[in-house]
C-alpha positions in Angstrom: 21.2 11.1 -3.3 17.6 12.1 -5.1 19.6 10.4 -8.0 20.0 7.3 -6.8 16.4 7.2 -5.5 14.6 8.2 -8.8 16.7 5.3 -10.2 15.0 2.6 -7.4 11.8 4.4 -8.2 12.1 3.2 -12.0 13.4 -0.1 -10.8 10.2 -0.6 -9.0 8.6 0.9 -11.4 9.8 -0.9 -14.4 9.3 -4.2 -12.1 5.9 -3.5 -11.4 5.1 -3.6 -14.8 6.3 -6.7 -15.5 5.1 -8.2 -12.4 1.5 -7.4 -14.3 2.1 -10.1 -16.3 4.6 -12.1 -14.2 3.0 -14.1 -10.8 6.4 -13.9 -9.3 6.8 -10.0 -8.6 4.2 -8.0 -6.9 3.9 -5.9 -9.7 1.1 -3.5 -8.6 2.2 -3.1 -5.0 5.7 -2.4 -6.8 4.6 0.0 -9.2 3.0 2.2 -6.6 6.0 2.0 -4.4 7.8 2.9 -7.0 5.6 6.2 -7.6 5.4 7.3 -4.1 8.7 6.8 -3.8 9.0 9.7 -7.4 6.6 11.9 -5.2 8.6 12.0 -1.7 12.0 12.5 -3.2 10.2 15.4 -5.3 8.5 16.6 -2.0 4.7 16.1 -3.5 5.0 18.8 -5.3 3.4 17.2 -8.9 2.2 14.5 -6.6 0.0 15.0 -4.2 -2.6 13.7 -1.7 -5.4 13.8 -4.1 -2.8 11.7 -7.4 -1.5 9.1 -5.0 -5.3 8.0 -3.3 -6.5 8.3 -6.9 -3.6 5.6 -8.2 -4.0 3.7 -5.1 -7.2 3.3 -5.3 -6.4 1.9 -8.4 -3.6 -0.1 -7.2 -6.4 -2.0 -4.8 -8.7 -2.5 -7.3 -5.9 -4.3 -9.2 -4.7 -6.3 -6.0 -8.4 -7.7 -6.1 -9.0 -8.2 -9.4 -5.7 -10.5 -9.5 -7.1 -12.4 -6.4 -10.3 -12.9 -7.2 -10.1 -13.9 -11.3 -8.6 -17.2 -10.7 -11.3 -18.1 -8.2 -14.0 -17.0 -10.1 -13.2 -18.5 -13.4 -12.8 -21.8 -11.7 -15.8 -21.4 -9.6 -17.8 -20.6 -12.7 -17.1 -24.0 -14.5 -17.6 -26.2 -11.3 -13.9 -26.3 -9.5 -13.6 -27.8 -6.8 -11.0 -26.6 -3.9 -8.3 -29.2 -4.9 -8.1 -28.2 -8.7 -8.1 -24.4 -7.3 -4.7 -25.8 -5.5 -3.5 -27.5 -8.3 -3.9 -24.3 -10.7 -2.1 -22.0 -7.7 1.0 -25.1 -7.5 1.0 -25.0 -11.6 1.5 -21.2 -11.5 3.9 -21.2 -9.4 6.0 -24.1 -10.7 5.1 -22.6 -14.5 7.1 -20.0 -13.7 10.4 -21.9 -13.8 9.6 -22.4 -17.5 9.4 -19.3 -19.1 6.4 -17.8 -20.8 5.3 -21.5 -21.9 5.4 -22.4 -18.3 2.8 -19.2 -17.3 1.3 -20.5 -19.6 0.5 -24.3 -19.2 1.4 -24.9 -15.7 -2.3 -23.4 -14.0 -4.1 -24.7 -16.8 -2.3 -28.2 -15.9 -2.3 -28.1 -12.1 -6.0 -27.3 -12.3 -6.6 -30.4 -14.3 -4.4 -32.3 -12.6 -6.2 -31.4 -9.2 -9.7 -31.6 -10.6 -8.4 -35.5 -11.7 -6.9 -36.0 -8.3 -10.6 -35.1 -6.6 -12.1 -37.7 -8.7 -13.3 -36.2 -11.9 -13.7 -37.3 -15.9 -10.6 -36.5 -18.0 -13.3 -34.8 -20.2 -14.9 -32.3 -17.2 -11.4 -32.1 -15.6 -10.0 -30.3 -18.8 -13.1 -28.5 -19.1 -12.0 -27.1 -15.2 -8.6 -26.8 -16.4 -9.7 -24.3 -19.2 -12.3 -22.3 -16.6 -9.4 -21.1 -14.4 -6.8 -20.7 -17.1 -9.0 -18.1 -18.8 -9.6 -16.5 -15.1 -6.1 -16.3 -14.6 -5.8 -14.8 -18.4 -8.5 -12.6 -17.8 -7.2 -11.3 -14.0 -3.6 -11.0 -15.2 -5.0 -8.7 -18.7 -7.1 -6.2 -16.5 -4.1 -6.3 -13.7 -1.8 -4.8 -17.0 -4.7 -2.4 -17.9 -4.7 -1.3 -14.6 -0.8 -1.0 -14.0 -0.9 1.3 -17.5 -3.6 3.4 -15.9 -1.8 3.7 -12.6 1.3 4.5 -14.6 -0.9 7.2 -17.0 -2.5 8.9 -14.4 1.0 9.2 -12.5 2.6 10.9 -15.6 -0.5 13.1 -16.3 0.0 14.6 -13.0 3.9 15.0 -13.4 2.8 16.7 -16.1 0.4 19.1 -15.0 0.7 19.2 -11.8 
């Protein structure tokens, strides 16, 4: 049974790392779930409460960054609420078109959302780029935080 649980934990960790860059997957919660499952199966011998709290705090920070980054990027350039909804919808639709969709979907959604609110094409393009840069920044930070969580997990397993 332990082997099956360790395999499930490994799948959660790998899926969590993939979710750090794919918006369809809840990457950081999956990663933390996998780490916690390893700790539980190991009876918390290597990964105690202190480690789990530290890794969990990083995870909470990553989730917050994920939610806030795109909005901050869009707000910084003065995006309308319609542009924010457009960027979210563009991200969702873009997931079905692979990497190009993930890269262009948020930009196109914000651009179309801003155009729908009556803004000029040039200003809408500016809003689309700002929103896209916010999403890109958030994804990079989320990936770095995920790798830090994984690194702390590895360190705890080595020295714990």
